[in-house]
N, CA, C and O atoms as CSV, one atom per row, in Angstrom:
chain,resi,resn,atom,element,x,y,z
A,1,UNK,N,N,20.228,2.886,-0.052
A,1,UNK,CA,C,18.804,3.020,-0.249
A,1,UNK,C,C,18.316,4.220,0.572
A,1,UNK,O,O,18.242,4.145,1.798
A,2,UNK,N,N,17.993,5.297,-0.088
A,2,UNK,CA,C,17.563,6.521,0.584
A,2,UNK,C,C,16.057,6.470,0.851
A,2,UNK,O,O,15.261,6.282,-0.068
A,3,UNK,N,N,15.676,6.640,2.125
A,3,UNK,CA,C,14.262,6.684,2.503
A,3,UNK,C,C,13.657,8.009,2.058
A,3,UNK,O,O,14.253,9.070,2.240
A,4,UNK,N,N,12.457,7.932,1.470
A,4,UNK,CA,C,11.770,9.171,1.138
A,4,UNK,C,C,10.462,9.329,1.911
A,4,UNK,O,O,9.882,10.415,1.944
A,5,UNK,N,N,9.996,8.237,2.537
A,5,UNK,CA,C,8.843,8.295,3.441
A,5,UNK,C,C,8.912,7.084,4.353
A,5,UNK,O,O,9.283,5.992,3.924
A,6,UNK,N,N,8.551,7.284,5.617
A,6,UNK,CA,C,8.508,6.161,6.545
A,6,UNK,C,C,7.508,6.461,7.657
A,6,UNK,O,O,7.431,7.586,8.149
A,7,UNK,N,N,6.746,5.443,8.045
A,7,UNK,CA,C,5.897,5.497,9.228
A,7,UNK,C,C,5.863,4.099,9.816
A,7,UNK,O,O,6.672,3.258,9.424
A,8,UNK,N,N,4.959,3.819,10.741
A,8,UNK,CA,C,4.926,2.499,11.379
A,8,UNK,C,C,4.437,1.391,10.454
A,8,UNK,O,O,4.589,0.210,10.766
A,9,UNK,N,N,3.849,1.767,9.310
A,9,UNK,CA,C,3.256,0.783,8.406
A,9,UNK,C,C,4.090,0.517,7.160
A,9,UNK,O,O,4.171,-0.622,6.699
A,10,UNK,N,N,4.707,1.553,6.617
A,10,UNK,CA,C,5.442,1.418,5.356
A,10,UNK,C,C,6.762,2.181,5.398
A,10,UNK,O,O,6.974,3.073,6.219
A,11,UNK,N,N,7.634,1.790,4.480
A,11,UNK,CA,C,8.858,2.528,4.222
A,11,UNK,C,C,8.999,2.616,2.719
A,11,UNK,O,O,9.030,1.590,2.040
A,12,UNK,N,N,9.083,3.820,2.188
A,12,UNK,CA,C,9.264,4.042,0.758
A,12,UNK,C,C,10.660,4.587,0.544
A,12,UNK,O,O,11.045,5.594,1.139
A,13,UNK,N,N,11.415,3.914,-0.311
A,13,UNK,CA,C,12.746,4.398,-0.667
A,13,UNK,C,C,12.738,4.727,-2.157
A,13,UNK,O,O,11.707,4.615,-2.820
A,14,UNK,N,N,13.877,5.127,-2.670
A,14,UNK,CA,C,13.983,5.441,-4.096
A,14,UNK,C,C,13.860,4.200,-4.961
A,14,UNK,O,O,13.625,4.309,-6.165
A,15,UNK,N,N,14.016,3.015,-4.367
A,15,UNK,CA,C,14.020,1.785,-5.156
A,15,UNK,C,C,12.985,0.746,-4.746
A,15,UNK,O,O,12.749,-0.210,-5.485
A,16,UNK,N,N,12.354,0.917,-3.563
A,16,UNK,CA,C,11.458,-0.139,-3.078
A,16,UNK,C,C,10.420,0.410,-2.106
A,16,UNK,O,O,10.572,1.493,-1.540
A,17,UNK,N,N,9.363,-0.374,-1.934
A,17,UNK,CA,C,8.326,-0.112,-0.946
A,17,UNK,C,C,8.315,-1.305,0.009
A,17,UNK,O,O,8.191,-2.451,-0.422
A,18,UNK,N,N,8.443,-1.028,1.303
A,18,UNK,CA,C,8.400,-2.086,2.314
A,18,UNK,C,C,7.124,-1.947,3.118
A,18,UNK,O,O,6.854,-0.893,3.693
A,19,UNK,N,N,6.340,-3.013,3.156
A,19,UNK,CA,C,5.124,-3.085,3.953
A,19,UNK,C,C,5.514,-3.803,5.236
A,19,UNK,O,O,5.768,-5.007,5.227
A,20,UNK,N,N,5.561,-3.071,6.325
A,20,UNK,CA,C,6.191,-3.550,7.553
A,20,UNK,C,C,5.427,-4.652,8.277
A,20,UNK,O,O,6.038,-5.409,9.032
A,21,UNK,N,N,4.133,-4.771,8.080
A,21,UNK,CA,C,3.331,-5.777,8.798
A,21,UNK,C,C,2.604,-6.698,7.822
A,21,UNK,O,O,1.416,-6.977,7.988
A,22,UNK,N,N,3.312,-7.157,6.823
A,22,UNK,CA,C,2.709,-7.950,5.755
A,22,UNK,C,C,2.431,-9.388,6.183
A,22,UNK,O,O,1.318,-9.886,6.017
A,23,UNK,N,N,3.443,-10.049,6.733
A,23,UNK,CA,C,3.335,-11.464,7.089
A,23,UNK,C,C,3.008,-11.651,8.562
A,23,UNK,O,O,3.287,-10.780,9.385
A,24,UNK,N,N,2.405,-12.810,8.893
A,24,UNK,CA,C,2.133,-13.165,10.272
A,24,UNK,C,C,3.431,-13.662,10.900
A,24,UNK,O,O,4.145,-14.418,10.242
A,25,UNK,N,N,3.776,-13.296,12.106
A,25,UNK,CA,C,3.023,-12.399,12.957
A,25,UNK,C,C,3.407,-10.932,12.780
A,25,UNK,O,O,2.676,-10.101,13.320
A,26,UNK,N,N,4.401,-10.545,12.130
A,26,UNK,CA,C,4.731,-9.137,11.902
A,26,UNK,C,C,5.901,-9.020,10.942
A,26,UNK,O,O,6.734,-8.128,11.103
A,27,UNK,N,N,5.985,-9.876,9.967
A,27,UNK,CA,C,7.090,-9.835,9.011
A,27,UNK,C,C,6.845,-8.839,7.896
A,27,UNK,O,O,5.708,-8.624,7.475
A,28,UNK,N,N,7.916,-8.237,7.427
A,28,UNK,CA,C,7.840,-7.231,6.375
A,28,UNK,C,C,7.967,-7.864,4.993
A,28,UNK,O,O,8.542,-8.941,4.837
A,29,UNK,N,N,7.419,-7.175,3.996
A,29,UNK,CA,C,7.576,-7.563,2.595
A,29,UNK,C,C,8.089,-6.346,1.851
A,29,UNK,O,O,7.533,-5.254,1.964
A,30,UNK,N,N,9.159,-6.545,1.087
A,30,UNK,CA,C,9.722,-5.463,0.288
A,30,UNK,C,C,9.441,-5.737,-1.184
A,30,UNK,O,O,9.675,-6.838,-1.683
A,31,UNK,N,N,8.940,-4.727,-1.862
A,31,UNK,CA,C,8.596,-4.822,-3.277
A,31,UNK,C,C,9.433,-3.790,-4.022
A,31,UNK,O,O,9.367,-2.598,-3.724
A,32,UNK,N,N,10.206,-4.242,-4.972
A,32,UNK,CA,C,10.982,-3.316,-5.788
A,32,UNK,C,C,10.056,-2.453,-6.633
A,32,UNK,O,O,9.061,-2.954,-7.159
A,33,UNK,N,N,10.358,-1.181,-6.773
A,33,UNK,CA,C,9.493,-0.300,-7.562
A,33,UNK,C,C,9.320,-0.786,-9.002
A,33,UNK,O,O,8.238,-0.613,-9.562
A,34,UNK,N,N,10.345,-1.390,-9.630
A,34,UNK,CA,C,10.139,-1.916,-10.984
A,34,UNK,C,C,9.108,-3.049,-11.067
A,34,UNK,O,O,8.597,-3.336,-12.149
A,35,UNK,N,N,8.799,-3.693,-9.937
A,35,UNK,CA,C,7.802,-4.773,-9.908
A,35,UNK,C,C,6.373,-4.229,-9.891
A,35,UNK,O,O,5.427,-4.982,-10.123
A,36,UNK,N,N,6.204,-2.946,-9.623
A,36,UNK,CA,C,4.877,-2.342,-9.484
A,36,UNK,C,C,4.411,-1.821,-10.833
A,36,UNK,O,O,5.064,-0.983,-11.455
A,37,UNK,N,N,3.260,-2.338,-11.273
A,37,UNK,CA,C,2.680,-1.901,-12.541
A,37,UNK,C,C,1.951,-0.568,-12.390
A,37,UNK,O,O,2.093,0.328,-13.222
A,38,UNK,N,N,1.163,-0.450,-11.306
A,38,UNK,CA,C,0.424,0.796,-11.081
A,38,UNK,C,C,-0.054,0.856,-9.633
A,38,UNK,O,O,-0.069,-0.143,-8.915
A,39,UNK,N,N,-0.442,2.056,-9.236
A,39,UNK,CA,C,-0.958,2.304,-7.896
A,39,UNK,C,C,-2.280,3.046,-8.036
A,39,UNK,O,O,-2.378,4.022,-8.780
A,40,UNK,N,N,-3.291,2.581,-7.318
A,40,UNK,CA,C,-4.570,3.298,-7.255
A,40,UNK,C,C,-4.742,3.868,-5.862
A,40,UNK,O,O,-4.403,3.227,-4.868
A,41,UNK,N,N,-5.270,5.073,-5.800
A,41,UNK,CA,C,-5.526,5.747,-4.528
A,41,UNK,C,C,-7.035,5.931,-4.421
A,41,UNK,O,O,-7.648,6.577,-5.271
A,42,UNK,N,N,-7.632,5.362,-3.376
A,42,UNK,CA,C,-9.090,5.358,-3.244
A,42,UNK,C,C,-9.525,5.849,-1.872
A,42,UNK,O,O,-8.782,5.749,-0.896
A,43,UNK,N,N,-10.730,6.378,-1.813
A,43,UNK,CA,C,-11.366,6.609,-0.517
A,43,UNK,C,C,-11.799,5.235,-0.001
A,43,UNK,O,O,-12.332,4.431,-0.764
A,44,UNK,N,N,-11.578,4.964,1.267
A,44,UNK,CA,C,-11.920,3.645,1.805
A,44,UNK,C,C,-13.435,3.392,1.799
A,44,UNK,O,O,-14.225,4.256,2.180
A,45,UNK,N,N,-13.811,2.207,1.365
A,45,UNK,CA,C,-15.197,1.754,1.411
A,45,UNK,C,C,-15.202,0.283,1.842
A,45,UNK,O,O,-14.154,-0.360,1.905
A,46,UNK,N,N,-16.367,-0.225,2.130
A,46,UNK,CA,C,-16.506,-1.635,2.473
A,46,UNK,C,C,-15.964,-2.517,1.344
A,46,UNK,O,O,-15.376,-3.566,1.607
A,47,UNK,N,N,-16.158,-2.101,0.098
A,47,UNK,CA,C,-15.757,-2.910,-1.050
A,47,UNK,C,C,-14.254,-2.889,-1.330
A,47,UNK,O,O,-13.737,-3.830,-1.932
A,48,UNK,N,N,-13.545,-1.848,-0.912
A,48,UNK,CA,C,-12.117,-1.802,-1.226
A,48,UNK,C,C,-11.217,-1.946,0.002
A,48,UNK,O,O,-10.039,-1.593,-0.054
A,49,UNK,N,N,-11.755,-2.456,1.106
A,49,UNK,CA,C,-10.911,-2.846,2.215
A,49,UNK,C,C,-10.920,-1.984,3.455
A,49,UNK,O,O,-10.052,-2.149,4.312
A,50,UNK,N,N,-11.862,-1.075,3.584
A,50,UNK,CA,C,-11.875,-0.202,4.749
A,50,UNK,C,C,-11.873,-0.987,6.057
A,50,UNK,O,O,-11.209,-0.588,7.014
A,51,UNK,N,N,-12.591,-2.074,6.109
A,51,UNK,CA,C,-12.707,-2.856,7.347
A,51,UNK,C,C,-11.833,-4.108,7.344
A,51,UNK,O,O,-11.943,-4.930,8.254
A,52,UNK,N,N,-10.985,-4.270,6.363
A,52,UNK,CA,C,-10.081,-5.416,6.295
A,52,UNK,C,C,-8.823,-5.061,7.089
A,52,UNK,O,O,-7.948,-4.358,6.585
A,53,UNK,N,N,-8.735,-5.539,8.310
A,53,UNK,CA,C,-7.605,-5.194,9.170
A,53,UNK,C,C,-6.326,-5.930,8.779
A,53,UNK,O,O,-5.226,-5.396,8.922
A,54,UNK,N,N,-6.478,-7.166,8.282
A,54,UNK,CA,C,-5.322,-7.956,7.877
A,54,UNK,C,C,-5.829,-9.116,7.035
A,54,UNK,O,O,-6.839,-9.732,7.375
A,55,UNK,N,N,-5.153,-9.414,5.964
A,55,UNK,CA,C,-5.511,-10.566,5.150
A,55,UNK,C,C,-6.326,-10.206,3.936
A,55,UNK,O,O,-6.232,-9.093,3.417
A,56,UNK,N,N,-7.134,-11.156,3.480
A,56,UNK,CA,C,-7.908,-10.966,2.265
A,56,UNK,C,C,-9.361,-11.365,2.498
A,56,UNK,O,O,-9.657,-12.223,3.330
A,57,UNK,N,N,-10.239,-10.746,1.769
A,57,UNK,CA,C,-11.645,-11.107,1.811
A,57,UNK,C,C,-12.108,-11.664,0.478
A,57,UNK,O,O,-13.196,-12.233,0.383
A,58,UNK,N,N,-11.269,-11.500,-0.576
A,58,UNK,CA,C,-11.686,-11.920,-1.914
A,58,UNK,C,C,-10.625,-12.747,-2.642
A,58,UNK,O,O,-10.812,-13.062,-3.818
A,59,UNK,N,N,-9.537,-13.103,-1.996
A,59,UNK,CA,C,-8.436,-13.885,-2.544
A,59,UNK,C,C,-7.660,-13.171,-3.652
A,59,UNK,O,O,-6.748,-13.759,-4.232
A,60,UNK,N,N,-7.998,-11.927,-3.954
A,60,UNK,CA,C,-7.268,-11.142,-4.951
A,60,UNK,C,C,-6.413,-10.065,-4.299
A,60,UNK,O,O,-5.299,-9.796,-4.748
A,61,UNK,N,N,-6.929,-9.447,-3.240
A,61,UNK,CA,C,-6.239,-8.331,-2.604
A,61,UNK,C,C,-5.817,-8.711,-1.191
A,61,UNK,O,O,-6.643,-9.119,-0.375
A,62,UNK,N,N,-4.527,-8.573,-0.908
A,62,UNK,CA,C,-3.994,-8.857,0.419
A,62,UNK,C,C,-3.714,-7.537,1.130
A,62,UNK,O,O,-3.131,-6.624,0.545
A,63,UNK,N,N,-4.126,-7.438,2.380
A,63,UNK,CA,C,-3.892,-6.250,3.195
A,63,UNK,C,C,-2.961,-6.587,4.352
A,63,UNK,O,O,-3.262,-7.490,5.132
A,64,UNK,N,N,-1.827,-5.878,4.484
A,64,UNK,CA,C,-0.998,-6.006,5.675
A,64,UNK,C,C,-1.765,-5.505,6.899
A,64,UNK,O,O,-2.768,-4.805,6.767
A,65,UNK,N,N,-1.292,-5.865,8.074
A,65,UNK,CA,C,-1.957,-5.490,9.315
A,65,UNK,C,C,-1.992,-3.979,9.521
A,65,UNK,O,O,-0.968,-3.304,9.421
A,66,UNK,N,N,-3.185,-3.459,9.810
A,66,UNK,CA,C,-3.369,-2.067,10.237
A,66,UNK,C,C,-4.674,-2.010,11.022
A,66,UNK,O,O,-5.758,-1.994,10.440
A,67,UNK,N,N,-4.562,-1.979,12.344
A,67,UNK,CA,C,-5.750,-1.931,13.193
A,67,UNK,C,C,-6.526,-0.628,13.038
A,67,UNK,O,O,-7.693,-0.556,13.421
A,68,UNK,N,N,-5.895,0.395,12.485
A,68,UNK,CA,C,-6.547,1.698,12.317
A,68,UNK,C,C,-7.057,1.926,10.893
A,68,UNK,O,O,-7.459,3.040,10.557
A,69,UNK,N,N,-7.047,0.892,10.056
A,69,UNK,CA,C,-7.486,1.065,8.670
A,69,UNK,C,C,-8.898,1.658,8.559
A,69,UNK,O,O,-9.114,2.501,7.688
A,70,UNK,N,N,-9.867,1.263,9.392
A,70,UNK,CA,C,-11.205,1.862,9.258
A,70,UNK,C,C,-11.218,3.382,9.438
A,70,UNK,O,O,-12.138,4.050,8.966
A,71,UNK,N,N,-10.212,3.931,10.113
A,71,UNK,CA,C,-10.144,5.370,10.350
A,71,UNK,C,C,-9.337,6.115,9.286
A,71,UNK,O,O,-9.366,7.345,9.248
A,72,UNK,N,N,-8.623,5.399,8.428
A,72,UNK,CA,C,-7.739,6.035,7.444
A,72,UNK,C,C,-8.551,6.704,6.345
A,72,UNK,O,O,-9.668,6.289,6.039
A,73,UNK,N,N,-7.976,7.737,5.761
A,73,UNK,CA,C,-8.670,8.516,4.736
A,73,UNK,C,C,-8.440,8.014,3.320
A,73,UNK,O,O,-9.200,8.364,2.417
A,74,UNK,N,N,-7.404,7.197,3.102
A,74,UNK,CA,C,-7.125,6.667,1.777
A,74,UNK,C,C,-6.630,5.230,1.877
A,74,UNK,O,O,-5.993,4.834,2.853
A,75,UNK,N,N,-6.944,4.463,0.836
A,75,UNK,CA,C,-6.443,3.105,0.648
A,75,UNK,C,C,-5.634,3.121,-0.646
A,75,UNK,O,O,-6.067,3.693,-1.646
A,76,UNK,N,N,-4.473,2.500,-0.624
A,76,UNK,CA,C,-3.618,2.385,-1.801
A,76,UNK,C,C,-3.668,0.938,-2.279
A,76,UNK,O,O,-3.541,0.015,-1.474
A,77,UNK,N,N,-3.852,0.735,-3.577
A,77,UNK,CA,C,-3.870,-0.603,-4.164
A,77,UNK,C,C,-2.732,-0.714,-5.165
A,77,UNK,O,O,-2.649,0.070,-6.111
A,78,UNK,N,N,-1.860,-1.684,-4.958
A,78,UNK,CA,C,-0.739,-1.926,-5.865
A,78,UNK,C,C,-1.095,-3.045,-6.818
A,78,UNK,O,O,-1.511,-4.121,-6.390
A,79,UNK,N,N,-0.937,-2.801,-8.103
A,79,UNK,CA,C,-1.009,-3.859,-9.097
A,79,UNK,C,C,0.417,-4.219,-9.454
A,79,UNK,O,O,1.206,-3.354,-9.836
A,80,UNK,N,N,0.752,-5.499,-9.331
A,80,UNK,CA,C,2.104,-5.960,-9.584
A,80,UNK,C,C,2.208,-6.524,-10.991
A,80,UNK,O,O,1.271,-7.159,-11.475
A,81,UNK,N,N,3.324,-6.302,-11.643
A,81,UNK,CA,C,3.544,-6.763,-13.015
A,81,UNK,C,C,3.474,-8.278,-13.091
A,81,UNK,O,O,4.089,-8.982,-12.290
A,82,UNK,N,N,2.718,-8.771,-14.063
A,82,UNK,CA,C,2.639,-10.203,-14.300
A,82,UNK,C,C,1.885,-10.997,-13.253
A,82,UNK,O,O,1.979,-12.225,-13.230
A,83,UNK,N,N,1.130,-10.320,-12.375
A,83,UNK,CA,C,0.394,-11.032,-11.333
A,83,UNK,C,C,-1.060,-10.571,-11.315
A,83,UNK,O,O,-1.354,-9.400,-11.553
A,84,UNK,N,N,-1.955,-11.496,-11.033
A,84,UNK,CA,C,-3.376,-11.126,-10.967
A,84,UNK,C,C,-3.748,-10.580,-9.593
A,84,UNK,O,O,-4.751,-9.882,-9.444
A,85,UNK,N,N,-2.933,-10.902,-8.592
A,85,UNK,CA,C,-3.239,-10.409,-7.246
A,85,UNK,C,C,-2.785,-8.963,-7.102
A,85,UNK,O,O,-1.975,-8.461,-7.881
A,86,UNK,N,N,-3.323,-8.322,-6.099
A,86,UNK,CA,C,-2.907,-6.963,-5.786
A,86,UNK,C,C,-2.731,-6.840,-4.281
A,86,UNK,O,O,-3.174,-7.695,-3.515
A,87,UNK,N,N,-2.081,-5.768,-3.877
A,87,UNK,CA,C,-1.826,-5.518,-2.464
A,87,UNK,C,C,-2.489,-4.201,-2.094
A,87,UNK,O,O,-2.257,-3.174,-2.731
A,88,UNK,N,N,-3.311,-4.243,-1.063
A,88,UNK,CA,C,-3.936,-3.036,-0.552
A,88,UNK,C,C,-3.269,-2.653,0.754
A,88,UNK,O,O,-2.963,-3.517,1.575
A,89,UNK,N,N,-3.042,-1.363,0.951
A,89,UNK,CA,C,-2.405,-0.935,2.193
A,89,UNK,C,C,-2.799,0.497,2.519
A,89,UNK,O,O,-3.307,1.233,1.672
A,90,UNK,N,N,-2.556,0.864,3.747
A,90,UNK,CA,C,-2.791,2.225,4.211
A,90,UNK,C,C,-1.513,2.741,4.848
A,90,UNK,O,O,-0.612,1.974,5.189
A,91,UNK,N,N,-1.454,4.057,5.001
A,91,UNK,CA,C,-0.307,4.717,5.618
A,91,UNK,C,C,-0.828,5.680,6.681
A,91,UNK,O,O,-2.018,5.992,6.720
A,92,UNK,N,N,0.065,6.140,7.531
A,92,UNK,CA,C,-0.361,7.045,8.602
A,92,UNK,C,C,-0.598,8.473,8.105
A,92,UNK,O,O,-1.516,9.146,8.576
A,93,UNK,N,N,0.215,8.936,7.165
A,93,UNK,CA,C,0.089,10.313,6.651
A,93,UNK,C,C,-0.055,10.238,5.134
A,93,UNK,O,O,0.919,10.383,4.395
A,94,UNK,N,N,-1.294,10.007,4.683
A,94,UNK,CA,C,-1.516,9.705,3.280
A,94,UNK,C,C,-1.130,10.846,2.350
A,94,UNK,O,O,-0.623,10.586,1.259
A,95,UNK,N,N,-1.349,12.094,2.734
A,95,UNK,CA,C,-1.023,13.206,1.837
A,95,UNK,C,C,0.480,13.298,1.599
A,95,UNK,O,O,0.922,13.488,0.466
A,96,UNK,N,N,1.259,13.164,2.659
A,96,UNK,CA,C,2.717,13.184,2.521
A,96,UNK,C,C,3.193,11.981,1.707
A,96,UNK,O,O,4.058,12.116,0.841
A,97,UNK,N,N,2.631,10.811,1.985
A,97,UNK,CA,C,3.012,9.614,1.238
A,97,UNK,C,C,2.708,9.790,-0.247
A,97,UNK,O,O,3.518,9.405,-1.091
A,98,UNK,N,N,1.567,10.359,-0.573
A,98,UNK,CA,C,1.179,10.548,-1.968
A,98,UNK,C,C,2.163,11.462,-2.693
A,98,UNK,O,O,2.536,11.193,-3.835
A,99,UNK,N,N,2.579,12.531,-2.041
A,99,UNK,CA,C,3.581,13.432,-2.635
A,99,UNK,C,C,4.867,12.664,-2.910
A,99,UNK,O,O,5.435,12.767,-3.997
A,100,UNK,N,N,5.327,11.893,-1.927
A,100,UNK,CA,C,6.578,11.131,-2.079
A,100,UNK,C,C,6.429,10.026,-3.121
A,100,UNK,O,O,7.369,9.749,-3.867
A,101,UNK,N,N,5.268,9.398,-3.180
A,101,UNK,CA,C,5.028,8.349,-4.167
A,101,UNK,C,C,5.081,8.911,-5.586
A,101,UNK,O,O,5.602,8.263,-6.494
A,102,UNK,N,N,4.551,10.093,-5.774
A,102,UNK,CA,C,4.606,10.732,-7.104
A,102,UNK,C,C,6.049,10.963,-7.549
A,102,UNK,O,O,6.345,10.927,-8.744
A,103,UNK,N,N,6.939,11.198,-6.600
A,103,UNK,CA,C,8.356,11.408,-6.926
A,103,UNK,C,C,8.996,10.164,-7.540
A,103,UNK,O,O,10.022,10.267,-8.213
A,104,UNK,N,N,8.406,9.000,-7.317
A,104,UNK,CA,C,8.955,7.755,-7.865
A,104,UNK,C,C,8.581,7.551,-9.328
A,104,UNK,O,O,9.145,6.684,-9.995
A,105,UNK,N,N,7.638,8.342,-9.833
A,105,UNK,CA,C,7.168,8.241,-11.221
A,105,UNK,C,C,6.459,6.939,-11.545
A,105,UNK,O,O,6.417,6.528,-12.704
A,106,UNK,N,N,5.899,6.280,-10.529
A,106,UNK,CA,C,5.085,5.096,-10.792
A,106,UNK,C,C,3.768,5.533,-11.432
A,106,UNK,O,O,3.255,6.604,-11.108
A,107,UNK,N,N,3.213,4.720,-12.339
A,107,UNK,CA,C,1.892,5.050,-12.891
A,107,UNK,C,C,0.838,5.033,-11.781
A,107,UNK,O,O,0.747,4.077,-11.010
A,108,UNK,N,N,0.055,6.094,-11.714
A,108,UNK,CA,C,-0.934,6.226,-10.641
A,108,UNK,C,C,-2.303,6.549,-11.205
A,108,UNK,O,O,-2.448,7.235,-12.216
A,109,UNK,N,N,-3.300,6.024,-10.509
A,109,UNK,CA,C,-4.701,6.332,-10.797
A,109,UNK,C,C,-5.311,6.799,-9.497
A,109,UNK,O,O,-5.366,6.051,-8.521
A,110,UNK,N,N,-5.765,8.022,-9.485
A,110,UNK,CA,C,-6.301,8.602,-8.246
A,110,UNK,C,C,-7.804,8.727,-8.391
A,110,UNK,O,O,-8.285,9.430,-9.279
A,111,UNK,N,N,-8.559,8.047,-7.521
A,111,UNK,CA,C,-10.018,8.074,-7.553
A,111,UNK,C,C,-10.523,8.655,-6.240
A,111,UNK,O,O,-11.160,7.964,-5.445
A,112,UNK,N,N,-10.232,9.937,-6.021
A,112,UNK,CA,C,-10.658,10.551,-4.770
A,112,UNK,C,C,-11.481,11.781,-5.031
A,112,UNK,O,O,-11.930,12.435,-4.090
């Protein structure tokens, strides 16, 4: 599994995305890229999770732990195949992550 991006929050490989602080108290969740239906890239707002440090506020979107999320410039939302829930997350270097994410050929919607 070749890493193409990694920081303290996520690890992106050619086959999977690992959210390092997904479960309490600090367990990781790995999602195979084939399980991802689409990715949205948004400017953070109150409505899309800017102040959600960990967990969910609407029972649809789960956010892994990131104490610096209010300061981040982008929020990523994953829609998973066959599931109504989605996963919201942030990364430390969003521009680099976005370039690497495009290399995976996942369907993306960019609203920035």
